N, CA, C, O and CB atoms as a CASP TS submission, in Angstrom:
PFRMAT TS
TARGET T0000
AUTHOR 0000-0000-0000
METHOD Language model
MODEL 1
PARENT N/A
ATOM      1  N   UNK     1     113.074  15.463 -35.117  1.00  0.00           N
ATOM      2  CA  UNK     1     112.071  16.561 -35.380  1.00  0.00           C
ATOM      3  C   UNK     1     111.300  16.746 -34.364  1.00  0.00           C
ATOM      4  O   UNK     1     111.043  15.788 -33.634  1.00  0.00           O
ATOM      5  CB  UNK     1     111.240  16.372 -36.463  1.00  0.00           C
ATOM      6  N   UNK     2     110.785  17.982 -34.112  1.00  0.00           N
ATOM      7  CA  UNK     2     109.832  18.378 -33.097  1.00  0.00           C
ATOM      8  C   UNK     2     108.501  18.604 -33.792  1.00  0.00           C
ATOM      9  O   UNK     2     108.212  19.713 -34.241  1.00  0.00           O
ATOM     10  CB  UNK     2     110.304  19.654 -32.324  1.00  0.00           C
ATOM     11  N   UNK     3     107.623  17.469 -33.892  1.00  0.00           N
ATOM     12  CA  UNK     3     106.366  17.710 -34.499  1.00  0.00           C
ATOM     13  C   UNK     3     105.334  17.588 -33.651  1.00  0.00           C
ATOM     14  O   UNK     3     105.267  16.458 -33.166  1.00  0.00           O
ATOM     15  CB  UNK     3     106.134  16.926 -35.535  1.00  0.00           C
ATOM     16  N   UNK     4     104.497  18.343 -33.290  1.00  0.00           N
ATOM     17  CA  UNK     4     103.486  18.224 -32.262  1.00  0.00           C
ATOM     18  C   UNK     4     101.979  18.144 -32.949  1.00  0.00           C
ATOM     19  O   UNK     4     101.836  18.546 -34.103  1.00  0.00           O
ATOM     20  CB  UNK     4     103.630  19.507 -31.249  1.00  0.00           C
ATOM     21  N   UNK     5     101.082  17.715 -32.345  1.00  0.00           N
ATOM     22  CA  UNK     5      99.669  17.812 -32.753  1.00  0.00           C
ATOM     23  C   UNK     5      99.131  19.307 -33.249  1.00  0.00           C
ATOM     24  O   UNK     5      99.289  20.328 -32.580  1.00  0.00           O
ATOM     25  CB  UNK     5      98.831  17.339 -31.517  1.00  0.00           C
ATOM     26  N   UNK     6      98.619  19.265 -34.244  1.00  0.00           N
ATOM     27  CA  UNK     6      98.002  20.691 -34.554  1.00  0.00           C
ATOM     28  C   UNK     6      99.071  21.403 -35.517  1.00  0.00           C
ATOM     29  O   UNK     6      98.733  22.394 -36.164  1.00  0.00           O
ATOM     30  CB  UNK     6      97.746  21.656 -33.066  1.00  0.00           C
ATOM     31  N   UNK     7     100.225  20.932 -35.590  1.00  0.00           N
ATOM     32  CA  UNK     7     101.224  21.449 -36.632  1.00  0.00           C
ATOM     33  C   UNK     7     100.745  21.243 -38.032  1.00  0.00           C
ATOM     34  O   UNK     7     100.157  20.212 -38.359  1.00  0.00           O
ATOM     35  CB  UNK     7     102.597  20.748 -36.491  1.00  0.00           C
ATOM     36  N   UNK     8     101.004  22.254 -38.884  1.00  0.00           N
ATOM     37  CA  UNK     8     100.841  21.949 -40.375  1.00  0.00           C
ATOM     38  C   UNK     8     102.110  21.811 -41.210  1.00  0.00           C
ATOM     39  O   UNK     8     102.994  22.665 -41.273  1.00  0.00           O
ATOM     40  CB  UNK     8     100.034  23.031 -41.009  1.00  0.00           C
ATOM     41  N   UNK     9     102.099  20.702 -41.808  1.00  0.00           N
ATOM     42  CA  UNK     9     103.235  20.183 -42.419  1.00  0.00           C
ATOM     43  C   UNK     9     103.292  20.498 -43.911  1.00  0.00           C
ATOM     44  O   UNK     9     102.269  20.281 -44.560  1.00  0.00           O
ATOM     45  CB  UNK     9     103.285  18.750 -42.185  1.00  0.00           C
ATOM     46  N   UNK    10     104.292  20.951 -44.487  1.00  0.00           N
ATOM     47  CA  UNK    10     104.282  21.301 -45.979  1.00  0.00           C
ATOM     48  C   UNK    10     105.208  20.109 -46.559  1.00  0.00           C
ATOM     49  O   UNK    10     106.395  20.145 -46.237  1.00  0.00           O
ATOM     50  CB  UNK    10     104.929  22.952 -46.332  1.00  0.00           C
ATOM     51  N   UNK    11     104.756  19.042 -47.400  1.00  0.00           N
ATOM     52  CA  UNK    11     105.345  18.010 -47.739  1.00  0.00           C
ATOM     53  C   UNK    11     105.866  18.171 -49.170  1.00  0.00           C
ATOM     54  O   UNK    11     105.337  19.019 -49.889  1.00  0.00           O
ATOM     55  CB  UNK    11     104.505  16.950 -47.527  1.00  0.00           C
ATOM     56  N   UNK    12     106.862  17.420 -49.627  1.00  0.00           N
ATOM     57  CA  UNK    12     107.478  17.381 -50.885  1.00  0.00           C
ATOM     58  C   UNK    12     106.511  17.153 -52.003  1.00  0.00           C
ATOM     59  O   UNK    12     106.374  17.894 -52.976  1.00  0.00           O
ATOM     60  CB  UNK    12     108.493  16.371 -50.891  1.00  0.00           C
ATOM     61  N   UNK    13     105.811  15.973 -51.744  1.00  0.00           N
ATOM     62  CA  UNK    13     105.035  15.462 -52.917  1.00  0.00           C
ATOM     63  C   UNK    13     103.674  15.909 -52.625  1.00  0.00           C
ATOM     64  O   UNK    13     103.263  15.893 -51.464  1.00  0.00           O
ATOM     65  CB  UNK    13     105.111  13.869 -53.134  1.00  0.00           C
ATOM     66  N   UNK    14     102.910  16.327 -53.644  1.00  0.00           N
ATOM     67  CA  UNK    14     101.397  16.762 -53.263  1.00  0.00           C
ATOM     68  C   UNK    14     100.421  15.564 -53.275  1.00  0.00           C
ATOM     69  O   UNK    14     100.654  14.476 -53.801  1.00  0.00           O
ATOM     70  CB  UNK    14     100.802  17.884 -54.344  1.00  0.00           C
ATOM     71  N   UNK    15      99.430  15.875 -52.698  1.00  0.00           N
ATOM     72  CA  UNK    15      98.310  14.848 -52.504  1.00  0.00           C
ATOM     73  C   UNK    15      97.588  14.926 -53.841  1.00  0.00           C
ATOM     74  O   UNK    15      97.599  15.972 -54.490  1.00  0.00           O
ATOM     75  CB  UNK    15      97.273  15.176 -51.188  1.00  0.00           C
ATOM     76  N   UNK    16      96.936  13.788 -54.276  1.00  0.00           N
ATOM     77  CA  UNK    16      96.313  14.056 -55.598  1.00  0.00           C
ATOM     78  C   UNK    16      95.283  15.060 -55.814  1.00  0.00           C
ATOM     79  O   UNK    16      94.930  15.363 -56.954  1.00  0.00           O
ATOM     80  CB  UNK    16      95.775  12.949 -56.027  1.00  0.00           C
ATOM     81  N   UNK    17      94.711  15.667 -54.619  1.00  0.00           N
ATOM     82  CA  UNK    17      93.724  16.744 -54.808  1.00  0.00           C
ATOM     83  C   UNK    17      94.628  18.024 -54.985  1.00  0.00           C
ATOM     84  O   UNK    17      94.011  19.084 -55.097  1.00  0.00           O
ATOM     85  CB  UNK    17      92.643  16.865 -53.516  1.00  0.00           C
ATOM     86  N   UNK    18      95.928  18.072 -55.024  1.00  0.00           N
ATOM     87  CA  UNK    18      96.721  19.178 -55.369  1.00  0.00           C
ATOM     88  C   UNK    18      97.328  20.041 -54.257  1.00  0.00           C
ATOM     89  O   UNK    18      98.044  21.016 -54.482  1.00  0.00           O
ATOM     90  CB  UNK    18      95.952  19.975 -56.174  1.00  0.00           C
ATOM     91  N   UNK    19      96.938  19.543 -52.877  1.00  0.00           N
ATOM     92  CA  UNK    19      97.464  20.127 -51.785  1.00  0.00           C
ATOM     93  C   UNK    19      98.738  19.821 -51.154  1.00  0.00           C
ATOM     94  O   UNK    19      98.935  18.608 -51.080  1.00  0.00           O
ATOM     95  CB  UNK    19      96.663  20.006 -50.977  1.00  0.00           C
ATOM     96  N   UNK    20      99.696  20.575 -50.659  1.00  0.00           N
ATOM     97  CA  UNK    20     100.951  20.099 -50.210  1.00  0.00           C
ATOM     98  C   UNK    20     100.842  20.212 -48.586  1.00  0.00           C
ATOM     99  O   UNK    20     101.802  19.805 -47.931  1.00  0.00           O
ATOM    100  CB  UNK    20     102.202  20.984 -50.885  1.00  0.00           C
ATOM    101  N   UNK    21      99.735  20.738 -47.932  1.00  0.00           N
ATOM    102  CA  UNK    21      99.728  21.080 -46.661  1.00  0.00           C
ATOM    103  C   UNK    21      98.828  19.908 -45.977  1.00  0.00           C
ATOM    104  O   UNK    21      97.840  19.405 -46.511  1.00  0.00           O
ATOM    105  CB  UNK    21      99.207  22.571 -46.493  1.00  0.00           C
ATOM    106  N   UNK    22      99.376  19.547 -44.634  1.00  0.00           N
ATOM    107  CA  UNK    22      98.709  18.275 -43.845  1.00  0.00           C
ATOM    108  C   UNK    22      98.754  18.848 -42.445  1.00  0.00           C
ATOM    109  O   UNK    22      99.688  19.568 -42.091  1.00  0.00           O
ATOM    110  CB  UNK    22      99.607  16.678 -43.964  1.00  0.00           C
ATOM    111  N   UNK    23      97.730  18.525 -41.635  1.00  0.00           N
ATOM    112  CA  UNK    23      97.733  18.914 -40.264  1.00  0.00           C
ATOM    113  C   UNK    23      97.967  17.605 -39.516  1.00  0.00           C
ATOM    114  O   UNK    23      97.419  16.588 -39.941  1.00  0.00           O
ATOM    115  CB  UNK    23      96.394  19.656 -39.834  1.00  0.00           C
ATOM    116  N   UNK    24      98.790  17.555 -38.368  1.00  0.00           N
ATOM    117  CA  UNK    24      99.125  16.397 -37.767  1.00  0.00           C
ATOM    118  C   UNK    24      97.909  16.208 -36.616  1.00  0.00           C
ATOM    119  O   UNK    24      97.608  17.093 -35.815  1.00  0.00           O
ATOM    120  CB  UNK    24     100.683  16.492 -37.190  1.00  0.00           C
ATOM    121  N   UNK    25      97.363  15.077 -36.678  1.00  0.00           N
ATOM    122  CA  UNK    25      96.208  14.751 -35.670  1.00  0.00           C
ATOM    123  C   UNK    25      96.764  13.956 -34.684  1.00  0.00           C
ATOM    124  O   UNK    25      96.382  14.120 -33.525  1.00  0.00           O
ATOM    125  CB  UNK    25      94.972  14.007 -36.271  1.00  0.00           C
ATOM    126  N   UNK    26      97.722  13.000 -34.983  1.00  0.00           N
ATOM    127  CA  UNK    26      98.181  12.062 -33.782  1.00  0.00           C
ATOM    128  C   UNK    26      99.837  11.872 -33.998  1.00  0.00           C
ATOM    129  O   UNK    26     100.325  11.894 -35.128  1.00  0.00           O
ATOM    130  CB  UNK    26      97.294  10.416 -33.837  1.00  0.00           C
ATOM    131  N   UNK    27     100.504  11.715 -32.995  1.00  0.00           N
ATOM    132  CA  UNK    27     101.993  11.468 -33.006  1.00  0.00           C
ATOM    133  C   UNK    27     102.414  10.060 -32.353  1.00  0.00           C
ATOM    134  O   UNK    27     101.594   9.428 -31.688  1.00  0.00           O
ATOM    135  CB  UNK    27     102.714  12.657 -32.204  1.00  0.00           C
ATOM    136  N   UNK    28     103.577   9.643 -32.544  1.00  0.00           N
ATOM    137  CA  UNK    28     103.969   8.334 -31.961  1.00  0.00           C
ATOM    138  C   UNK    28     104.815   7.856 -33.101  1.00  0.00           C
ATOM    139  O   UNK    28     105.306   8.585 -33.962  1.00  0.00           O
ATOM    140  CB  UNK    28     102.703   7.301 -31.549  1.00  0.00           C
ATOM    141  N   UNK    29     104.952   6.346 -33.003  1.00  0.00           N
ATOM    142  CA  UNK    29     105.747   5.755 -34.081  1.00  0.00           C
ATOM    143  C   UNK    29     105.043   5.860 -35.425  1.00  0.00           C
ATOM    144  O   UNK    29     105.682   5.851 -36.477  1.00  0.00           O
ATOM    145  CB  UNK    29     106.049   4.297 -33.772  1.00  0.00           C
ATOM    146  N   UNK    30     103.851   5.950 -35.382  1.00  0.00           N
ATOM    147  CA  UNK    30     103.040   6.489 -36.658  1.00  0.00           C
ATOM    148  C   UNK    30     102.334   7.696 -36.430  1.00  0.00           C
ATOM    149  O   UNK    30     101.859   7.935 -35.320  1.00  0.00           O
ATOM    150  CB  UNK    30     101.992   5.510 -37.157  1.00  0.00           C
ATOM    151  N   UNK    31     102.209   8.575 -37.506  1.00  0.00           N
ATOM    152  CA  UNK    31     101.466   9.707 -37.601  1.00  0.00           C
ATOM    153  C   UNK    31     100.155   9.644 -38.308  1.00  0.00           C
ATOM    154  O   UNK    31     100.001   9.055 -39.378  1.00  0.00           O
ATOM    155  CB  UNK    31     102.222  10.619 -38.164  1.00  0.00           C
ATOM    156  N   UNK    32      99.262  10.249 -37.691  1.00  0.00           N
ATOM    157  CA  UNK    32      97.904  10.414 -38.423  1.00  0.00           C
ATOM    158  C   UNK    32      97.853  11.931 -38.813  1.00  0.00           C
ATOM    159  O   UNK    32      97.757  12.826 -37.974  1.00  0.00           O
ATOM    160  CB  UNK    32      96.550   9.976 -37.432  1.00  0.00           C
ATOM    161  N   UNK    33      97.935  12.159 -40.306  1.00  0.00           N
ATOM    162  CA  UNK    33      97.757  13.435 -40.733  1.00  0.00           C
ATOM    163  C   UNK    33      96.536  13.540 -41.763  1.00  0.00           C
ATOM    164  O   UNK    33      96.165  12.594 -42.458  1.00  0.00           O
ATOM    165  CB  UNK    33      99.056  13.906 -41.317  1.00  0.00           C
ATOM    166  N   UNK    34      96.001  14.725 -41.768  1.00  0.00           N
ATOM    167  CA  UNK    34      94.999  15.192 -42.582  1.00  0.00           C
ATOM    168  C   UNK    34      95.195  16.069 -43.717  1.00  0.00           C
ATOM    169  O   UNK    34      95.853  17.089 -43.510  1.00  0.00           O
ATOM    170  CB  UNK    34      94.216  15.739 -41.866  1.00  0.00           C
ATOM    171  N   UNK    35      94.725  15.850 -44.922  1.00  0.00           N
ATOM    172  CA  UNK    35      94.969  16.732 -45.881  1.00  0.00           C
ATOM    173  C   UNK    35      94.181  17.935 -45.720  1.00  0.00           C
ATOM    174  O   UNK    35      93.001  17.813 -45.394  1.00  0.00           O
ATOM    175  CB  UNK    35      94.779  16.165 -47.088  1.00  0.00           C
ATOM    176  N   UNK    36      94.727  19.188 -45.925  1.00  0.00           N
ATOM    177  CA  UNK    36      94.027  20.305 -45.707  1.00  0.00           C
ATOM    178  C   UNK    36      93.264  20.732 -46.909  1.00  0.00           C
ATOM    179  O   UNK    36      92.451  21.653 -46.818  1.00  0.00           O
ATOM    180  CB  UNK    36      94.879  21.297 -45.255  1.00  0.00           C
ATOM    181  N   UNK    37      93.488  20.096 -48.065  1.00  0.00           N
ATOM    182  CA  UNK    37      92.782  20.390 -49.423  1.00  0.00           C
ATOM    183  C   UNK    37      91.476  19.620 -49.573  1.00  0.00           C
ATOM    184  O   UNK    37      90.550  20.174 -50.165  1.00  0.00           O
ATOM    185  CB  UNK    37      93.722  20.003 -50.653  1.00  0.00           C
ATOM    186  N   UNK    38      91.307  18.248 -49.033  1.00  0.00           N
ATOM    187  CA  UNK    38      90.184  17.498 -49.286  1.00  0.00           C
ATOM    188  C   UNK    38      89.791  16.836 -48.024  1.00  0.00           C
ATOM    189  O   UNK    38      88.730  16.211 -48.034  1.00  0.00           O
ATOM    190  CB  UNK    38      90.408  16.546 -50.374  1.00  0.00           C
ATOM    191  N   UNK    39      90.579  16.888 -46.801  1.00  0.00           N
ATOM    192  CA  UNK    39      90.233  16.276 -45.564  1.00  0.00           C
ATOM    193  C   UNK    39      90.379  14.761 -45.460  1.00  0.00           C
ATOM    194  O   UNK    39      89.867  14.102 -44.555  1.00  0.00           O
ATOM    195  CB  UNK    39      88.901  16.621 -45.275  1.00  0.00           C
ATOM    196  N   UNK    40      91.139  14.242 -46.484  1.00  0.00           N
ATOM    197  CA  UNK    40      91.633  12.782 -46.472  1.00  0.00           C
ATOM    198  C   UNK    40      92.527  12.620 -45.292  1.00  0.00           C
ATOM    199  O   UNK    40      93.377  13.480 -45.063  1.00  0.00           O
ATOM    200  CB  UNK    40      92.432  12.375 -47.817  1.00  0.00           C
ATOM    201  N   UNK    41      92.383  11.502 -44.475  1.00  0.00           N
ATOM    202  CA  UNK    41      93.216  11.001 -43.374  1.00  0.00           C
ATOM    203  C   UNK    41      94.061   9.957 -43.606  1.00  0.00           C
ATOM    204  O   UNK    41      93.610   8.964 -44.176  1.00  0.00           O
ATOM    205  CB  UNK    41      92.494  10.626 -42.364  1.00  0.00           C
ATOM    206  N   UNK    42      95.360  10.004 -43.223  1.00  0.00           N
ATOM    207  CA  UNK    42      96.329   9.041 -43.728  1.00  0.00           C
ATOM    208  C   UNK    42      97.126   8.634 -42.313  1.00  0.00           C
ATOM    209  O   UNK    42      97.430   9.522 -41.517  1.00  0.00           O
ATOM    210  CB  UNK    42      97.363   9.748 -44.998  1.00  0.00           C
ATOM    211  N   UNK    43      97.410   7.375 -42.082  1.00  0.00           N
ATOM    212  CA  UNK    43      98.411   6.919 -41.239  1.00  0.00           C
ATOM    213  C   UNK    43      99.763   6.690 -41.985  1.00  0.00           C
ATOM    214  O   UNK    43      99.802   6.080 -43.053  1.00  0.00           O
ATOM    215  CB  UNK    43      97.938   5.684 -40.582  1.00  0.00           C
ATOM    216  N   UNK    44     100.848   7.196 -41.388  1.00  0.00           N
ATOM    217  CA  UNK    44     102.172   7.067 -42.022  1.00  0.00           C
ATOM    218  C   UNK    44     103.302   6.960 -41.126  1.00  0.00           C
ATOM    219  O   UNK    44     103.339   7.734 -40.169  1.00  0.00           O
ATOM    220  CB  UNK    44     102.419   8.161 -42.870  1.00  0.00           C
ATOM    221  N   UNK    45     104.197   6.147 -41.286  1.00  0.00           N
ATOM    222  CA  UNK    45     105.371   5.801 -40.337  1.00  0.00           C
ATOM    223  C   UNK    45     106.197   7.059 -40.238  1.00  0.00           C
ATOM    224  O   UNK    45     106.449   7.770 -41.211  1.00  0.00           O
ATOM    225  CB  UNK    45     106.308   4.535 -40.879  1.00  0.00           C
ATOM    226  N   UNK    46     106.618   7.301 -38.958  1.00  0.00           N
ATOM    227  CA  UNK    46     107.546   8.442 -38.542  1.00  0.00           C
ATOM    228  C   UNK    46     108.700   8.560 -39.587  1.00  0.00           C
ATOM    229  O   UNK    46     109.023   9.692 -39.945  1.00  0.00           O
ATOM    230  CB  UNK    46     108.172   8.182 -37.038  1.00  0.00           C
ATOM    231  N   UNK    47     109.298   7.551 -40.065  1.00  0.00           N
ATOM    232  CA  UNK    47     110.746   7.623 -40.752  1.00  0.00           C
ATOM    233  C   UNK    47     110.207   8.109 -42.102  1.00  0.00           C
ATOM    234  O   UNK    47     110.928   8.943 -42.649  1.00  0.00           O
ATOM    235  CB  UNK    47     111.721   6.046 -40.846  1.00  0.00           C
ATOM    236  N   UNK    48     109.227   7.804 -42.673  1.00  0.00           N
ATOM    237  CA  UNK    48     108.632   8.003 -43.991  1.00  0.00           C
ATOM    238  C   UNK    48     108.300   9.491 -44.164  1.00  0.00           C
ATOM    239  O   UNK    48     108.706  10.200 -45.085  1.00  0.00           O
ATOM    240  CB  UNK    48     107.352   7.118 -44.169  1.00  0.00           C
ATOM    241  N   UNK    49     107.401   9.913 -43.015  1.00  0.00           N
ATOM    242  CA  UNK    49     107.004  11.220 -42.983  1.00  0.00           C
ATOM    243  C   UNK    49     108.112  12.263 -42.889  1.00  0.00           C
ATOM    244  O   UNK    49     108.174  13.224 -43.656  1.00  0.00           O
ATOM    245  CB  UNK    49     106.129  11.357 -41.930  1.00  0.00           C
ATOM    246  N   UNK    50     109.021  12.016 -41.869  1.00  0.00           N
ATOM    247  CA  UNK    50     110.200  12.965 -41.530  1.00  0.00           C
ATOM    248  C   UNK    50     111.031  13.128 -42.920  1.00  0.00           C
ATOM    249  O   UNK    50     111.532  14.232 -43.137  1.00  0.00           O
ATOM    250  CB  UNK    50     111.222  12.299 -40.240  1.00  0.00           C
ATOM    251  N   UNK    51     111.195  12.124 -43.836  1.00  0.00           N
ATOM    252  CA  UNK    51     111.962  12.312 -44.964  1.00  0.00           C
ATOM    253  C   UNK    51     111.210  13.092 -45.905  1.00  0.00           C
ATOM    254  O   UNK    51     111.894  13.699 -46.729  1.00  0.00           O
ATOM    255  CB  UNK    51     112.395  11.082 -45.527  1.00  0.00           C
ATOM    256  N   UNK    52     109.963  13.220 -45.977  1.00  0.00           N
ATOM    257  CA  UNK    52     109.051  13.941 -46.972  1.00  0.00           C
ATOM    258  C   UNK    52     108.669  15.252 -46.493  1.00  0.00           C
ATOM    259  O   UNK    52     107.859  15.873 -47.181  1.00  0.00           O
ATOM    260  CB  UNK    52     107.779  13.165 -47.259  1.00  0.00           C
ATOM    261  N   UNK    53     109.161  15.840 -45.311  1.00  0.00           N
ATOM    262  CA  UNK    53     108.735  17.116 -44.818  1.00  0.00           C
ATOM    263  C   UNK    53     109.636  18.056 -45.351  1.00  0.00           C
ATOM    264  O   UNK    53     110.847  17.847 -45.277  1.00  0.00           O
ATOM    265  CB  UNK    53     108.672  17.207 -43.348  1.00  0.00           C
ATOM    266  N   UNK    54     109.097  19.250 -45.975  1.00  0.00           N
ATOM    267  CA  UNK    54     109.731  20.349 -46.479  1.00  0.00           C
ATOM    268  C   UNK    54     109.845  21.510 -45.548  1.00  0.00           C
ATOM    269  O   UNK    54     110.879  22.176 -45.495  1.00  0.00           O
ATOM    270  CB  UNK    54     109.092  20.722 -47.625  1.00  0.00           C
ATOM    271  N   UNK    55     108.712  21.783 -44.755  1.00  0.00           N
ATOM    272  CA  UNK    55     108.609  22.817 -43.880  1.00  0.00           C
ATOM    273  C   UNK    55     107.500  22.530 -42.769  1.00  0.00           C
ATOM    274  O   UNK    55     106.587  21.731 -42.976  1.00  0.00           O
ATOM    275  CB  UNK    55     108.334  24.059 -44.669  1.00  0.00           C
ATOM    276  N   UNK    56     107.638  23.210 -41.619  1.00  0.00           N
ATOM    277  CA  UNK    56     106.714  22.972 -40.713  1.00  0.00           C
ATOM    278  C   UNK    56     106.169  24.323 -40.107  1.00  0.00           C
ATOM    279  O   UNK    56     106.940  25.172 -39.659  1.00  0.00           O
ATOM    280  CB  UNK    56     107.282  22.068 -39.722  1.00  0.00           C
ATOM    281  N   UNK    57     104.914  24.465 -40.117  1.00  0.00           N
ATOM    282  CA  UNK    57     104.176  25.839 -39.712  1.00  0.00           C
ATOM    283  C   UNK    57     103.678  25.653 -38.340  1.00  0.00           C
ATOM    284  O   UNK    57     103.066  26.560 -37.777  1.00  0.00           O
ATOM    285  CB  UNK    57     102.884  26.248 -40.704  1.00  0.00           C
TER
END
């Protein structure tokens, strides 16, 4: 997958705040993504993130 810093990802599972949209802050083996609903930041392994992506904007 071609995911770059600044992309907005729409994930299959929603965050507890109710948002499905996440912004990519850092790429590599792990991704740092930020919830666009509440601003929470998470580090997630590439393999797990790519499996959960529904759409890339």
